[in-house]
C-alpha positions in Angstrom: -0.3 -0.1 -0.2 1.2 3.2 -1.1 2.2 5.7 2.1 -0.1 8.0 1.3 -3.0 5.8 1.3 -1.8 4.2 4.4 -1.7 8.0 6.3 -5.4 8.3 5.1 -6.0 5.2 6.0 -4.7 5.5 9.7 -6.4 9.0 9.7 -9.6 7.6 9.3 -9.4 5.6 11.5 -8.1 8.1 14.3 -11.1 9.9 13.0 -13.2 7.0 13.7 -12.0 6.6 17.3 -12.5 9.9 17.9 -16.1 9.8 16.9 -16.5 6.8 19.1 -15.0 8.3 22.2 -17.0 11.2 21.5 -20.6 9.7 21.1 -19.7 7.5 24.1 -18.5 10.4 26.4 -21.9 12.4 25.4 -24.0 9.5 26.1 -22.8 9.2 29.6 -23.3 12.9 29.9 -26.5 12.7 28.7 -27.7 9.6 30.7 -26.5 10.2 33.8 -27.7 8.2 37.1 -31.0 9.3 37.8 -30.1 9.7 41.6 -28.6 12.8 43.2 -26.7 13.8 46.1 -29.1 14.9 48.7 -32.2 13.0 47.1 -35.0 11.2 49.3 -36.5 8.3 47.7 -39.6 6.8 48.3 -40.7 3.5 47.6 -44.8 2.8 47.2 -46.2 -0.1 46.5 -48.4 -3.1 47.3 -47.1 -6.3 49.1 -44.2 -7.1 46.8 -42.9 -3.8 47.9 -43.8 -4.2 51.0 -41.3 -7.7 51.1 -38.7 -4.9 51.5 -36.2 -6.8 48.6 -36.0 -5.5 45.6 -36.2 -2.3 47.3 -33.4 -3.1 49.7 -31.6 -4.5 46.9 -31.4 -1.2 45.1 -30.8 0.8 48.2 -27.9 -1.2 48.6 -26.7 -0.6 45.2 -26.7 2.4 45.2 -25.0 3.1 48.8 -22.4 0.6 47.4 -21.7 2.0 44.0 -22.0 5.6 45.2 -20.5 5.5 48.4 -20.1 9.3 48.5 -23.5 10.4 47.5 -25.5 11.2 50.1 -29.3 9.5 49.1 -31.7 8.4 51.6 -34.7 5.5 51.2 -38.0 5.2 53.1 -40.0 1.8 52.3 -43.4 2.4 52.1 -45.0 -0.7 50.2 -48.5 -2.2 52.1 -49.7 -5.7 51.3 -53.0 -6.0 49.7 -52.9 -2.2 48.3 -54.2 -1.3 44.9 -54.7 2.3 43.5 -57.5 3.0 45.7 -55.2 2.1 48.9 -55.7 -0.9 51.2 -55.4 -1.8 54.7 -53.2 1.3 55.4 -55.9 3.2 54.8 -57.6 5.2 51.3 -55.0 5.8 48.6 -55.2 9.6 50.3 -54.3 9.0 53.5 -51.7 6.4 52.4 -49.8 9.1 50.3 -50.3 11.8 53.0 -48.9 9.7 55.6 -46.9 7.1 53.4 -45.0 9.7 51.1 -45.9 13.3 51.4 -44.7 13.0 54.7 -41.3 12.0 53.4 -41.1 15.2 51.6 -39.5 12.6 48.7 -37.2 13.9 45.6 -37.6 10.5 44.2 -40.9 8.3 44.2 -41.5 5.0 42.5 -45.2 3.4 42.5 -45.3 -0.5 41.6 -49.4 -1.1 42.1 -51.4 -3.6 39.6 -50.9 -7.2 41.4 -54.2 -7.0 43.5 -55.8 -4.0 41.3 -56.5 -6.7 38.3 -58.4 -9.0 41.3 -56.5 -12.1 39.7 -58.9 -12.6 36.7 -59.2 -12.2 32.7 -59.2 -9.1 31.9 -62.3 -7.0 33.1 -63.3 -3.8 31.4 -64.6 -2.1 34.9 -61.8 -3.3 37.0 -59.3 -1.9 34.3 -61.2 1.6 34.4 -60.8 1.4 38.3 -57.0 1.1 37.9 -56.8 3.4 35.4 -58.2 6.4 37.3 -57.1 5.2 40.4 -53.3 5.5 38.9 -54.0 9.1 37.3 -55.2 10.4 40.7 -52.3 9.1 42.4 -50.2 11.3 39.7 -52.1 14.4 40.0 -51.9 14.3 43.7 -47.9 13.7 43.8 -48.0 16.5 41.3 -50.4 19.1 43.3 -49.1 18.1 46.6 -45.4 17.4 45.7 -44.6 18.6 42.4 -40.8 18.8 42.2 -41.0 14.7 43.1 -39.3 12.7 40.2 -41.8 9.9 39.8 -41.1 6.7 38.2 -43.9 4.1 37.3 -43.2 0.6 37.7 -45.1 -1.8 35.0 -46.6 -5.1 37.7 -43.9 -7.6 38.2 -44.9 -10.7 36.7 -47.5 -13.5 38.3 -45.5 -16.7 37.2 -47.7 -18.2 34.0 -44.4 -19.4 32.8 -43.0 -22.1 35.2 -46.3 -22.9 36.1 -49.8 -23.8 33.7 -51.9 -20.4 33.6 -55.2 -20.5 35.7 -57.4 -19.1 33.0 -56.8 -18.7 29.1 -54.2 -16.5 28.5 -53.5 -16.2 31.8 -53.1 -13.6 34.2 -49.7 -12.5 33.6 -51.1 -11.4 30.1 -53.4 -9.2 32.2 -50.6 -7.0 34.4 -49.1 -6.8 31.0 -52.2 -4.8 29.9 -52.2 -2.8 32.9 -48.3 -2.4 32.4 -48.8 -0.9 28.9 -50.8 1.9 30.5 -48.6 2.5 33.3 -45.8 3.3 29.9 -48.5 5.5 28.3 -49.8 7.4 31.6 -45.4 7.8 32.2 -45.1 8.8 28.3 -48.2 11.3 28.6 -47.4 13.0 32.2 -43.3 13.1 31.4 -42.5 10.7 34.0 -39.8 7.7 34.8 -41.1 4.1 33.8 -39.6 0.9 34.8 -40.6 -2.6 33.1 -40.7 -5.4 36.0 -42.2 -7.6 33.6 -40.3 -8.5 30.9 -37.3 -9.2 31.5 -38.1 -11.3 35.0 -40.5 -13.7 32.5 -37.5 -14.0 29.8 -35.5 -14.9 33.2 -38.3 -17.7 34.6 -38.3 -19.1 30.5 -34.4 -19.4 30.8 -34.5 -20.9 34.3 -37.0 -22.9 33.4 -35.2 -24.6 30.4 -32.4 -25.4 32.7 -34.5 -26.4 36.0 -37.8 -26.5 35.6 -38.5 -27.6 39.4 -35.9 -25.1 41.3 -37.2 -22.2 38.5 -40.5 -22.7 40.3 -39.0 -21.1 43.8 -38.0 -18.0 41.8 -41.5 -16.6 42.7 -42.7 -19.8 45.2 -46.4 -18.5 45.1 -46.3 -17.2 41.6 -47.1 -13.5 43.0 -44.5 -12.7 45.4 -40.5 -13.3 44.1 -38.0 -14.3 46.6 -34.9 -13.2 46.9 -33.5 -14.6 43.9 -36.6 -12.6 42.0 -36.3 -9.5 43.8 -32.2 -9.4 42.6 -34.2 -9.5 39.0 -36.4 -7.0 39.5 -34.0 -4.3 41.3 -32.1 -4.5 38.3 -34.8 -3.6 35.8 -35.4 -0.4 38.2 -31.3 0.5 38.4 -31.1 -0.4 34.4 -34.5 2.6 34.1 -32.4 4.6 36.1 -28.8 4.5 34.5 -27.2 2.6 37.0 -23.4 2.1 35.7 -21.8 -1.5 35.1 -18.5 -1.0 36.6 -17.4 -0.9 39.8 -14.0 -0.9 38.6 -11.8 -1.7 35.5 -8.3 -2.6 35.7 -5.8 -3.8 32.9 -2.3 -4.7 33.5 0.4 -5.2 31.2 3.1 -7.5 32.7 5.4 -7.3 30.0 5.9 -3.4 30.0 5.4 -3.0 33.8 2.8 -0.7 33.1 -1.1 0.2 33.7 -2.6 -0.1 30.6 -5.9 0.6 31.8 -8.0 1.8 35.4 -11.7 3.5 35.7 -13.2 4.1 39.2 -10.2 2.8 41.2 -6.5 3.9 41.4 -3.6 1.8 40.7 -0.4 2.2 42.7 2.9 0.3 43.7 2.5 -2.0 40.5 5.6 -4.5 40.9 6.7 -7.4 38.6 9.6 -8.8 40.4 9.0 -12.4 40.5 5.1 -12.2 41.0 2.7 -9.2 39.7 1.8 -6.8 42.7 -0.1 -3.9 43.6 -2.5 -2.1 45.6 -5.9 -0.8 44.5 -8.1 1.7 46.0 -12.0 1.5 44.0 -14.3 4.0 43.9 -17.1 1.6 44.8 -17.9 -1.7 45.9 -19.6 -4.7 44.1 -23.1 -5.8 44.5 -23.6 -8.4 46.8 -25.3 -11.5 45.6 -25.7 -14.8 47.3 -24.4 -17.3 44.3 -24.2 -20.4 47.3 -28.0 -20.1 47.2 -29.0 -22.9 44.1 -32.2 -20.7 43.1 -30.2 -17.1 42.9 -27.2 -18.5 41.3 -30.1 -20.0 38.6 -32.2 -16.6 38.5 -29.1 -14.9 38.4 -27.3 -17.0 35.0 -30.6 -16.9 33.3 -30.3 -12.7 33.1 -27.9 -10.3 32.1 -27.7 -9.1 35.6 -24.0 -9.8 36.3 -23.0 -8.1 32.7 -25.4 -5.2 32.8 -24.5 -4.2 36.9 -21.6 -5.6 38.8 -18.6 -5.4 36.6 -15.3 -5.5 38.5 -12.9 -6.5 36.0 -9.2 -7.6 35.9 -7.3 -8.0 32.9 -3.8 -9.0 33.2 -1.6 -9.4 29.7 2.3 -10.3 29.5 2.3 -13.2 31.4 4.6 -16.1 30.7 3.5 -18.8 33.2 0.4 -21.0 32.2 -1.5 -20.7 35.6 -1.6 -17.9 38.4 -3.1 -18.0 41.7 -4.4 -14.6 42.5 -4.2 -13.4 46.6 -6.1 -10.1 47.8 -4.7 -8.8 51.1 -3.3 -12.1 51.2 -5.9 -14.3 50.8 -6.5 -16.5 47.9 -9.3 -15.7 45.6 -8.7 -17.9 42.9 -6.2 -20.0 40.3 -6.7 -18.9 36.1 -4.9 -19.5 33.5 -3.2 -17.1 31.6 -5.5 -17.0 29.0 -8.6 -16.3 31.5 -6.2 -13.2 33.1 -6.1 -11.9 29.4 -9.6 -12.1 28.5 -10.4 -10.5 32.0 -12.0 -12.1 35.2 -15.0 -10.7 36.9 -14.0 -9.8 40.7 -17.5 -8.8 41.5 -19.2 -12.5 41.5 -15.8 -13.8 43.7 -15.4 -14.1 47.2 -13.2 -11.2 47.7 -12.4 -8.7 50.8 -15.1 -6.2 48.5 -17.9 -8.5 48.3 -18.0 -9.6 51.7 -17.9 -5.4 52.9 -20.7 -5.2 50.4 -22.4 -7.9 52.3 -22.1 -5.9 55.8 -23.4 -2.9 53.9 -26.6 -4.7 53.2 -27.1 -6.3 56.3 -27.0 -2.9 57.7 -29.8 -2.2 54.9 -32.2 -4.3 55.6 -31.4 -3.5 59.7 -32.3 0.1 59.7 -35.5 -0.3 56.9 -36.5 -2.8 59.7 -36.5 -0.2 62.5 -38.5 1.9 60.2 -41.0 -0.5 59.8 -41.6 -1.2 63.4 -41.6 2.6 64.2 -44.1 3.4 61.1 -46.5 0.2 61.1 -46.3 -0.4 65.1 -46.1 2.7 66.7 -46.8 5.7 64.4 -50.2 4.0 62.7 -51.1 1.5 65.5 -51.0 4.2 68.0 -52.5 7.3 65.5 -56.4 6.4 66.6 -55.6 7.4 70.5 -56.0 10.9 70.6 -55.1 11.8 74.1 -52.4 14.4 74.9 -50.8 12.0 76.8 -50.3 9.5 74.6 -49.7 11.6 71.4 -46.8 13.1 73.5 -45.5 9.7 74.5 -46.1 8.7 71.0 -43.8 11.5 69.9 -41.0 10.8 72.1 -40.8 7.1 70.7 -41.0 7.6 67.1 -38.2 9.9 67.7 -36.2 7.5 69.6 -36.9 5.2 66.7 -35.6 7.8 64.4 -32.7 8.4 66.1 -31.6 4.6 66.4 -32.6 4.3 62.7 -30.0 7.1 62.0 -27.2 5.4 63.8 -27.2 2.0 61.6 -27.4 4.1 58.2 -24.3 6.3 59.7 -22.9 2.9 60.3 -24.1 1.1 56.9 -22.7 4.9 55.3 -19.2 4.0 57.1 -19.1 0.4 55.7 -19.6 1.4 52.3 -16.9 3.5 52.1 -14.0 1.4 50.1 -10.9 0.6 51.2 -7.0 0.0 49.5 -6.8 -3.4 48.8 -3.1 -5.4 47.8 -3.4 -7.5 45.2 -0.7 -10.4 44.0 -0.5 -13.0 41.3 1.9 -15.8 41.5 2.6 -18.2 38.9 2.1 -22.2 40.3 4.6 -24.7 39.1 
C-alpha cells in the first residue's frame, strides 16, 4: 500500500476512534444516573414492595456504587394495596402519611397485582385502575410537584413455570396494565421501569435449565423470593441508568505498566517475581449470594452480571500457564493465563470487597426493619389514640426509633466506604 494511502487510512481510523469516544462521552453525559446527591427516595406499592427486597437491593446498590453520595430511602409498601388504597387506609391517607410526609425528591410506584383481581381482563376493573393511577399522579403533582416519579409496570404473575389458571394467563392481564402505566408515564413526562418483561424472560431460561428450581424464583406465583427481587431491582436500576462497572483494571505485566484503570486508583505496581499492586476502588460490588442455588439459577438466566456488576481485572504479558490471585494475602482463585488475558470479573467472587458489601446490605435491612416497626407498630397503630398524654409519649417513641435508625444508617454509609487492597498474582508450578 502506498504511504499516502496508509496515512489516509490511519487518519480515517483515528477520526473514527475519536468519534466513538465523543459519542460514548456524550451518551454518559446525557444519561447520568437518575439519583443525585441529597435525594430522598420513597418506594410505594403493595405487598411486593412491602417485602422490602427489590427495594433494599436497589438501596444497597446505590450505597455501594455511590458511597460518597447522600441519598436516603423510605420503604412504604403495604400488603394488599391497590390504586385506591387498602389495609393502610384509603389512597389519600396513604399518600399523605406515607409519601408526602417524607418530602421525597424521588418516588417509585408499583401497583397492579391486586388491582387486576386475579382474573381475566375486566373492563370495569381496568377502568378503576386507570382512574386510580391517574389520581395518584395528579395528587403527587399537586402536593409534591418537584418529586421525580418512576412508574413501575407490574412484576409478573408466574405463568411460566406453572400452567396458567385461565386461558391467556393472569400475567397477560398484568402486561396490559403495564402498557397503561407506560403510556401514562409518557403522557405525564415521568420515568418508567418494566419489571415484567425481563423477569419473564429469565423465568423461561431458568425453566429450560431446571424446571423445578425455577418455580422457587416466584414461589407462590405472586411474591418473588430474593432471587426474583434481585432481577426486579436490576430492571429498576437500569431504568435509572445505573453504571455497570464497579471498577476496571488492565495491567501489562511485560511492559510493567497499568494499561487501563477506571473508577479506581492503582499504585505500587511491581513485576519482580510476582505481579503485585495496591488498588483503591471508588465503589463496592453488589453482594449476591451465589451459594443459594435459586439465586444462582436466576442470575445466570439474566443479564444482571453483565449489565450491573462488573469489577474487571485483565492482565496481559504473563509467561506462566496458571496463576493464583491473592487479595490482602487471602487466596481468591486460580486462573489460567488465557483467562487473565481475557479478563476476570471480581464482582462475583469471594473477595474482601464482596464481604464488605454484604455487611452494607445487612445494615440496609436493619435500618429498614427499624423504620417498618416505627411506622407500622407505633405510628399507625397508636394514631387512633388521640389523648394528649398518649400523643406525647408516641412522639417521644417515634423520635427514639428515628434516632436508632439514623445511627444504623451512619454505620451503613461508613461501611460502604471502599478501602485499599493489596493484590498479588503468583505463578504456579
